[in-house]
C-alpha positions as CSV (number, residue, x, y, z in Angstrom):
1,M,-21.1,16.2,-14.4
2,E,-22.7,12.8,-14.9
3,K,-19.4,11.3,-16.2
4,I,-17.5,12.6,-13.2
5,L,-20.0,11.1,-10.8
6,K,-19.7,7.7,-12.6
7,V,-15.9,7.8,-12.2
8,I,-16.1,8.9,-8.5
9,T,-18.6,6.2,-7.6
10,H,-16.8,3.4,-9.5
11,P,-15.6,0.5,-7.4
12,V,-12.1,0.8,-8.7
13,T,-11.9,4.4,-7.5
14,Y,-13.1,3.3,-4.1
15,T,-10.4,0.5,-4.0
16,N,-7.7,2.9,-5.0
17,L,-8.7,5.5,-2.4
18,M,-8.8,2.8,0.3
19,I,-5.3,1.6,-0.6
20,V,-3.8,5.0,-0.7
21,G,-5.7,6.0,2.5
22,T,-4.3,2.9,4.2
23,F,-0.8,3.8,3.2
24,I,-1.2,7.4,4.4
25,L,-2.6,6.2,7.7
26,I,0.3,3.7,8.2
27,E,2.9,6.4,7.4
28,F,1.2,8.9,9.7
29,F,1.4,6.5,12.7
30,H,4.9,5.3,11.7
31,T,6.2,8.9,11.6
32,K,4.4,9.8,14.8
33,A,6.1,6.8,16.5
34,H,9.5,8.1,15.3
35,Y,8.9,11.6,16.7
36,T,7.6,10.5,20.1
37,M,10.0,7.5,20.4
38,E,7.8,5.8,22.9
39,V,8.3,2.6,21.0
40,D,11.4,1.4,19.2
41,V,10.1,1.5,15.6
42,H,13.2,0.0,14.1
43,G,16.3,-1.7,15.5
44,V,15.1,-3.8,18.4
45,C,18.1,-6.0,18.1
46,L,20.5,-3.0,17.9
47,K,18.9,-1.4,20.9
48,H,19.4,-4.6,22.9
49,Q,23.0,-4.9,21.7
50,M,23.8,-1.3,22.6
51,N,22.5,-1.8,26.2
52,S,24.6,-5.0,26.7
53,P,28.3,-4.9,27.5
54,V,30.5,-4.8,24.5
55,T,32.6,-8.0,23.9
56,E,34.9,-9.0,21.1
57,L,32.2,-11.1,19.5
58,D,29.9,-8.1,19.1
59,T,31.3,-6.7,15.9
60,F,29.6,-5.6,12.8
61,E,32.6,-6.0,10.5
62,E,32.9,-8.8,8.0
63,D,35.9,-11.1,8.3
64,Y,37.5,-11.4,4.9
C-alpha cells in the first residue's frame, strides 16, 4: 500500500494526469461545439466561401 501511495503522489504522476485531463477537457468542449454548432469549429473560410456567390475563380480543382 505504501508503494502505491508513493506512485500516486509522485510529481510525474500528477503531471501526466494534468496533461491527459487537459486533453480530455479540450476534446469534450470541441465535441460539444460540433454537436451544438453554435460556433464554426472548423472551416471558417469554407463557410464564408459557401455564402458568397459562386464565380469561376472559386474552384478547388488544381490546374495541371
